[in-house]
N, C-alpha and C positions, 0 to 999 in steps of 0.2 A: 791408659790411656781413655779411656770415656772417662774420665777423672781430669785428666788432664784436658784433655779438651776445655770438658765445660769450666776449667779453670779459665781458659784462654777467653771463649767468649764471654766470661762475666768481665775480665779486666777491660777488651773490645767495649764490654753496653757501659763500662763505667764510666771511663774515657771519650763515649760519645756523647754521652747527658753533659760532663764538663765543656767539652765545645761546646756543643747545643747553647750551654748557660754562657758562657762568653760570648758568644754569637746576640741572643737574647739584650745580655746587658751593653752590646757596644749599640743597639735599635734600639734602646729604654727611649718611652717615648715620656712626654706629657711634664709638668711643672719640677722644680728642685725643690726637696724637702728635707737637703739634708743639708748641716754647714761644715759637713767632713769630719764633725767627730763622731757619727754614725755607720760603724762598719758594720750592721746587719742589712745596711741598706748604704751601698757602693757607690759610689760617681760613677758615673757612664753618662755618656754624650748623646743629648739631645737629641734627635734629628727633626724631630716638629711634636709639635704638642696640639695641646685640644684645648678650641676656643669656645667658651660654655656661656649661654644666656639662657636668664628664666624666662618662658613666656608665661604671662599669667594674665588670667577672663577674669573679668570686671564686671562687674554689674550683675546682671539677669545669666545665671551661673547656669543655670538650668536647660533655658532652649537659644541661648549663646551658642554661635560657632566661628570661631576667627578666622578669616579669610587666607589661602595661602600666602603668603609674603617673604621675602628674601633680602636680610638682612643683613648692609657691608660695613664691615670693619676694617680702620688705615691704621697700618702703620709707620709713621712720617720721621722718619731720624731726628732724633734730641738732641743727642750729647754720647759725647766717647772720654774713657777716661781711666789714668795706665795703659795705656799705649806706648809700648817702644816709641823714641824716637825716629828707631831706623825706620819702624813700620809707614810714618809720615803717611796716616791715616785721622780722617777730620768727619766730622756729621757730613760737610759734603761728599763726599768720597767713603762713609761706612758701608757694609754691605747693606743692601735694601731687602727686606721683608714684605710676598705678594702683598695685594687685596685678601682678605677674609670674605666667604658668601656664606653669611648663614641660614641653611633654605628650611622653612619652616611650613609642614601641608596641613591643607585647610582643615582645619577640627585641632590644629597641635596645643594654643590656648590652654590653659588648664590651670585649676585650682589650687591644685599639688603641690609642693616646694620642690619638689622631683621633677616640674615639668622644665625638661631641658632643650632648646636649638642648640647643634654642635658643628664644628668645624676641625676637616686636622690642618696646620698653619705647618707647612714647612720652613724649617729654620737656611739660613743660608750658608756657605764656606764663607768660616774666618779665616786670616792664614798669619795673625797675630793673640797674644790674647789681652786681655783688658777688662773694661767693661762698657758694654756696647747700648744705650737706652732708646726707646722705639716711643713716640707720643701713640698712644692708642684712643682711635675716637670710632664710634657709629655713623655714616653717611646718614642722617636723619633723611624718610621718606614722606609719602604725602598718601598714605591710606588713611578712609578716614577709621577714624575708633583706635587706629593703633599709634601706641605712644613710645614713643623714638629714645633710646637715650644719650644725655647730651651731654656725657659727664667725660673725662679725661682721666684717663690711665696711661698710667706708664707699664714697658714690656724692659725686661734687664733680662739682658745678655751677657751673663760670664763666662770669660773662655777662660781657658788654666789650661796649665800644663797637666799630660795624664796621670804621669809621678815627674818627682826632682828631677830625671835623668830623661824625661824619653824629652821627642819633640812632636808627638802626639799631642791634639789638641781635646780639649774636649766643654762643649756648649750646657750649661745651667739656666735653667728660667727658668724666670718670677714676675709675677705681674701686679704690681702697685695703686694703688691709691692717691698716691701723691707724685711730685716729681725731685727727683733725684739732688741731695749736695752735691758740690763744684767738684766733689773727688770722687764723685761717683759712686759713695753709699746712698742708701738709703733711707730718706731724711727721717722718719722712724722705725722702729721696732713694730711688728704685727700689721699694720697697714698692706700685707699680700693680701693679693684677693685673687685664688684657680678659678672663681666662676661667682655666680652672683652676679652678673651685673644684668637689668634688669630690663624688659620690655611687656608693654600690654595692650591688650585689644579688650577697650571697655562697651558695650552693649546694653542696650534696653527694649523693650517694647510697650507696644501704644494696643488697649483696650479696647474697643468699640461698641457698646451695648445701645438698647433699642429701646423704649423703652414706650407705648401709646398706651394713652388715656382719652377721660371721656365717654357720654352714656352713645354717640356714634361710632366710637373708635372700632378701625377695623382691624382683629388683633390677628390676621391670616393675612394680612394685605403686606408684600415686600418694599419695602423706603428705599430706594439710594442715596448713598454716604460714599464722595470723593472724599479722599486723604491723598494731599499735593504733597511729597518729599522734593529737600532741595538743601542741595548744601556746598557754600561758599570753594570757589576755587577759582585762581588766578591763569588753571590750566586748562581751556580750551579744545584738548587733545586725549589726558590720559585719563580719565573718569576715576575719583581716588572713592568712591566707593566700591568695594568690590566683594563686601557679605555677601551672601543668598540667605536675604533679607526674605520668612516665608508668612504663607495666613493661610487660612482654609477660611472659601466661601464657598462652601457645595462641594469642591473639591482642593485639594493643595495644590497650592503654587505662591509662586515667587517674584515681585519684583523686578522689571525687566525694564528696558525701552528708556534705558538713563539719558538726557539730553543739556547740549550746552545751550544756557542761551540765558541773557544777562548778570552774567559774574556765573554763575551758581551751575550743578549739575541735578537736573532736575526727574524726576518718575511720577506717575500719579496713576493712584489704582481706584478703581470703584468698586463698592460693596453693596451686596443685597443683604437689610437687617428685616425680618419681623419681630411679632411679640416677645424679648426679652432671651432673644438671639445677643448670643458677643460673639464679636471676632476677633483676634489678638494678632497681631504681625507681631514676628518675631525677631528677635537677632539686628535690632537697629542703630547701626556705632555711633557713637556718642557723638555729639553736635551736628547731626541730621536734623533740621526741622522740617512740621507739616503742619496743613493749614485742611480744616477737618470744613466742607460742605455739604447740603444737603440737597437734594432736586427738591421744587417750589410744587409744594401741594398744597400751597393756599386757595387754588382753585376747587379740592375739594371740600373745601371747609375746614382744615387744619390749623392751626396756628405751631410753631417748634420753637423751643429753646435747646441749650449747650452747656450742661456743665459737667467741669472735671473730682472727679471724687478721689482720685492720686494723680498728684502732679508735681512742677515743682515753682516754684514763684514765679519765675518769667513764663509761665503758661498761661495764659489769660485765652477769654470768653468777650466778642465784640456783638455789641448789638443784641443781646440774650431776651428773646422775650418780648423783638420790636415786632411790630408791622411790615418790617423792610425786610424780606422772607431771605432775598439775595445778602443781607446785611451780617445775617447771622452768620459768625464764623467762631473755629477756636482753634489757638494757634499756641504751637510749642515748640522746645528743642529738646529730646532727645539728653537726659544727660546723669538719669539712673535706673536702677530695674526698671519699671512699671509708669508709666504711664494710661489708666483711668478716665477713661469720658462719657459720659450718658448723653445719646440725642432721642431728646422727646418730642414727640409729635402726638395734638391733644384736638380732639373735633366733640363740640357738645353741641346739644338742640334740645329750643324750647320745648317743655311740656305742656300737653295742650291738657288746662285744670277747667274744662266744660264741661253741661252735664253728661255724664253717664249713663251709657245706658240702664243701668240696673236701678234706674233711678223713677223709670219710666213711672208703673204704677203708681207710687208714692203721687208724682206728679198729678196723672189722672184727675184721682182723689180729691186733690184738692181743689183743683179746676171745676169738678163738678159742681163743690160745695159751696164753692162762689156762685155758680152759674146758678146752681136752687137759691141762693141768698139771695141772686137778682132780680129772679123773677119772681121772688116769694111779695120783694118793695112793691116789683112794677103791680102786682095785680092788689094786692096792699091799698095801695094810689089808686086803681080804678075801682075798686068798693067805697073809700071815700068819697069819690068824685059821685058815683051812684049816687048814693042813700042821700050824698046835697044838693 
């Protein structure tokens, strides 16, 4: 009796596993990878698939961190083919696929090839076999430093009978880099693209170093340097600079207070730097411009100059080393991993080269000798006059 019970339970378990397998097959997700000849990978209905984007960190990959970003992908009806005439389905009335939003958390971009942002895309119900093609595009955003994919891709939903004698339909999905032929077939083999559509976040840093020179330069004094950032934009409502631009000037801080003025979003920070001190401002998106100036210390006897040690060809210094303190400035645009600028203050005084105290005894001896000589000459003349 116990053996019979064990046998019955085993049969029930096997049947349950088979049923679960069948359910899983019906609910399969993902891109089709079978041309119908692979018996180990049976064709099954695709209810949804995963749309994948690579999100790459560019420039300063050590301190850079991408802002949170939503990428929107649209699926526009493009073409239909091999539809039964009785179905009367055209591009204008073919089933539609809703837009997909791929949400990337802050810091999601990375240098790894497997850094992905994904979204699940649900497929609509199809009532007739055929080839359904959708043009796939990403909606361009405006976030500073983020590069959007402006290429066209093509999603192929192939609807087939589940079996030759079945009215059940299955959906197979592939993504292509080229538009289809007029007969609904892919233009070329090997252009399928399951993922790898790429976005990037590019950022750099600006390092400011203070150098104090001259025989009267105050090496302990803190000198104020101002950095004015700007990012051109036609949108005066939504600030495109979403990155956490960071620096440490005594304490850890972030650049804030962005405001729209003169067709650009602007923010300003003031740093206090003493001799040989460097402040590095990190995670600045590509395309952000900056202007560096220094508080006027000319009334204290200082001159100043600004010089790039690492920058792009477009980064310039204006009026370097001139007497017009306020005209001297450094300007640049973040376009690589790091810009480095040295701000130099110099104060000198004339060295007194008069008589030193240590020479006084020698000078006294000389004066005494001269005085004695004068007395001797006078005495000699008096004697000669008396004799005469």
